[in-house]
Structure formats: C-alpha cells, structure tokens
N, C-alpha and C positions, 0 to 999 in steps of 0.2 A: 589406574593401574593399569602397567605396564602387557603389552601382547606380546601373546607366544608367538617367537618368531619359526619362519620356514628359514632351515638352517641351508638347504640344499637349492635357493634361492635368493636372486639378489643381494647374494655376501659377499666380505672382502677375506680373501685367502693368501697365506701367508705361505711356500712352498716349501718344504726341509726332505733332502733323499741323500740315500746313504750314500750315495753314488757322487755327491759334492759337495759333503760337510766336510770341516777343517779336520776331524779328527781321525785317526788313522784306526785304530780300534774297531773290530768289524764284528764285535759280537757283546759287552756289556755296555758299548757307547750308544746302541739303538734304544737301551732301556735308560740309562741317564739321558739320553735326548729327548725321550720323551714326555719324563717327568717333569723336565724341567720347559717344555714347550707348556706343558701343562697350566702350568706355574706361571709363563710369561701371558697366556690370552687369558688367567682368570684374572690378572693382575690390572693388565690394560683392557679388558673388555670391550673393545672397540675392531676385531677381527678375530678371525677364525683362524688356523693353523692346517694343514696336512702334511703328514709325515711318512714318506715311503723307505722300505728298507730290505731288503733279502741279509740272508748271511749263510756259507757256506757251511753246510754241515753242522747242522746245532738241530741238538731236542731242548726244547724250554720246557722245563719241568715247573709244576707246581706248587705251593709248600705243604699242597697234602700227600705228594708221594711222596716227603721226607717219610712220612709215617707208617710207609709199606714196612713190615715185619721183617724183610731179609732186605731192605733198602741198599745196604751199601751191595751186596750180591747181585743184584737186578742193574745195578750201574754197571756190570762185566757186559752186560748184553752193548751197551753203547760202545765201550770200548773194544769190544771185539768188531762192531761197524764202522769203527774208525768215527765215532761221532764227537763232536765236544759236547757237553752239556752243561747247562746252570739250571739256577732256581731261580725266575722271575719276582718281580714285586708285586705283580697282581695275580687273583685268584687261578682259579680251574685248575687243570690237568697236564700231563703231559702232551705235546703238538711235538712235530718233528718240521723243522724247515731248513732247506737248501735252496739252492738257485732255483728251481721249478715253483717256488711258492714266493707268494709276493705279501710281505707283511704291509697295512697299511691302517693312520690312526686318523680320523676325523673328529680333532680338536677344537672345540667348543667353548665359547665363556658361558658361565651361569648368572641368568639376571634372577640376582636375590629374590627380587618380590613376585619369579616367576619360576619357579622350581622345575627342573624338568626330571621325570619319574625317570626311573630305570627303562621301564619299555618305552616311553620316548624316544631314548636315545636309542637303544638298538631297533627302533625304527625307520630311524633317521637312515641307517646303514642299510638296512633291509631294503629302504625305497631306492635310496642312491644303485643298490648292486643290481636290483632287476630295472631301473631306468638306462642302465650300464648295459646289458646285455637284452635288453626287451627286442632286439631288432632280429633275434635268431629265432622268437617265436616259441621261446621253451618256459613252461612256468616254474617259476622258482619256488619253491616253500620254505617257510621256516616253523619247524620243529623240530623236536629231540629225536636224534638219531639215537638209540640208547648203546647199538654195537659199536660207536665209532669212537675214536679217542676224543679223550676232551669233549664228552656231551653237553648240549647246554639246551634251555628251551628254544633259544635263538639261530641253532643249527642251521645252512643252508643248503638244501640240495634240491637234484633235478633227478626225476624219475627214481626218489627212495633213496639216492646216493648222494653224501655229505661229499659237497667240493667248500665249504667255509664255515668257521667257528666263528662269533661274534663276543665279546668282553668288553668290562669298560674298567677304568678308574677315574677317582676321581680327587683333587685334593684342589680344597678352598672350594675357589670361584672357576675353576675350571674341571672343564667333562673333557676323559679321552673316550672315543667311541673305536675300538679296535678290531680289525679283522684279518685274520691267516686266509687267503686263495690259494687252494691249490691248483695251478696252474699247468703243468706241466710236470713230465716225468714220470719217475715208478713210485706213483701213489701205492702200489702193493708193500712195497720195498719198505719206505715209511709205518705203513700201516701194520708189515706182520713183524717188525723193529719193534714198534710201541708194547704190541700184543705181546711177545717173547719176556717184553721188561716186565709188565705185570705179571704174569705167570710165575717167573724166578722169584718178583718181588714179594706173592702170596704165597706160594709152594702150596697152595690150597687148603692153607688157614681161613679163619673165619677174622674178621675182624668190623667192630663197628664201625668204620670207614666205608665206603660204595666205591670199590674201583670198577671201571666199564671189562667186561669180557670182550675185549676187541677184534669182530670181525671184517677183515679186508675186504668181502663181499656188499659191504655196505659205503666204502668211499669211494671216489675217484675223481678224476682231473679236472678241472673243465674246460679241457680241447677236448679230452671222449666224448665229456656231457654235453656239448655244443656241436661234436663232430667237425671241426675246424681247427687248423692251426692255430697255435694261440703262441706269445711269448710274456715274459713277466714285463717286459717294457711295451709292447703292446697293449697289456693290460692298462697298464700305469696309464699310457695317453689318452686311451678311451673313459677311465673316470675324470680325470681331468676334462676331455671332452661334452662330458655329461654336464658337469657344473657349469662350465663356460656358457654351454649351450641354454642353460639355465639362470645366465645372467648374473654369473659370480665374476667376479674379477678377483682374478689369480694373479701373484708377483713372489718373486723369488724374497725365502726367507732371511733375515740378517742377526749374524751371529756376534751380538753386541756384547758389552762386557760385563750386563747384569746377565745375560742367556748364561757366556762362558761360568761363569761363577756359580749360579746354579747348575750347572750341568757339573761341576768338580765335585760340589759334594755330591749327588745322586749317584756319579761315578763312583764314589770312594763307600757308600752305602751297599753299593749292589756287591762290590768285592767283599764287603764284613760280612753280608747277610750271606755271600756264598761258600765263603770261609767258615764259616757259622755252621751251614746247611751239611755242606758236603767235605768238610775238615781234610783227611789228607789224599780224597779222589780231586779234590778242586784242580783245575787246570791254569795253572799260572799262565800259560799261553792265552788264555781270554783274557787278563787283563792289560798286557801287553799293547 
C-alpha cells in the first residue's frame, strides 16, 4: 500500500505566476488557469504546482451569495466602490482582492490508493503558512472567525484577527488548496465594503442560508499583525524559500498545448457561469 506523502518536503513543484502567464486577462484567467492546473497535476501525478496571483479591485463571490434576496441591489455596493466582481467556480462566500492580497494555490496529485481528506489538505496549507512566518514569533491559529467575511473552520488569525482564509477544489485526481492572504493595504475598507454588500443584500430579511454579520474589527493585514513592513512579492518569496528549505525542487511551469486547451474550456465555462449568475450586471471587461 502507498504511504501518505508530506507534500511540504522533498517534492517537485512547477511554478505558475500571474506576472508571467501568457494570458492577458487578469480576472477570469486566474480561475481558468487554476482549474487547468488541477487537471494537469491530477493527470500526470509526478509533481505538484504552485499558483500565485493578484487581482486589481476584484470582489470574488461564491455561489451562495447569488441567493441573497436583494442580490442585484447589493452588487451596486461594488459598483459604487469601482470594484469588478465575478462568481467563482468553488464554494464559499464573498472575498475582496486587490494589489495588497496574495492568492496562492498548492496544487497536489491525489494518490487514488491513499485519499487525502479535506482536513489533511487544509493542514498542509496551515503548516506551510506557520513555517513561513515562524521567525516572527506570533502564534497563527486556525478556527472560524464568525464575523469575518467568508468564515470557515480554517480561517487563519493572529490574536483573534483573521488575515487569511483557505478553501479547496478537487477535480478528478487533483487537489487545490487555495488561500488568500491579506498582506497590506486597507483591510478595513475591504471589510466594510463586504459588510455593506450583505446589509443591502439581506435588507433585514430572514433567509434559510447563513450570511456573516461582517465586523471590520475581527480582520487585519499580516503587516499589521506581524508589526513589520511586508509586500505581496516579499510574502511570495518567503513561501518559496520555505519550500526550498524543506528540500522541495521548484521549476518554472510549462504552458504546453494540453494546458492551453484545458484553459480555453475552463475560461469559457467561467464566462458562461457569470453570464448566467450576473445577467445584465456581468462586466464584459472581465472577459477581455
């Protein structure tokens, strides 16, 4: 029987970064490429992938957000703040992303003989983030911050303030453990905007779905929590250095024909989903 792997040690990874990808779109491309990479890693099984990206003024909605009773009215909050918005192809609720937020996926092959549990997937990312910032001497906790946006069991926090959220996406034999890290910028503005979105979208109505009562006081940036200047690029390099120190072999990713064809299909699916979910509010600029 196969033994379970420690994917943070002595593993091979291909590196994919939005700053060097051959696709000009800086919105839908990130999600289409992510799905394409999960399929690639699941097919080949001999290596993993690291996917880094940032987006300018983008709110990433979950499918459940579209069930708000006044969803279309709530979207006007983002329009007022000059934010782009789209509905992602994985679970969860709304998160805000801009140049101060690093999005990162650890994409792993799943051995069909030794299944990786949902919790195990989350714990790989938790361990990686803890190792990356260990030198600062701050305890990083993992539990649900109920009044944050997109709350979940593996919200990452320091001193009770959330700076990151983790999600997963699985396609066939590939697993993506995805995290957003609020590194720098105005986390209060991000949080207040998402709070207002839910207030408008609910308008005090009672619904069967649970939406968070977002409180800006329970979220913060890493630079604030670690009490040190940080940049998105700097955090990215720290993550890569942690993996290298653990004996992982990192190489540049290849955008071969198979990946590009899968990307085209995933890209079109994202457009179709958003045209359906957002109707006349779908911003055509997102697909250019």
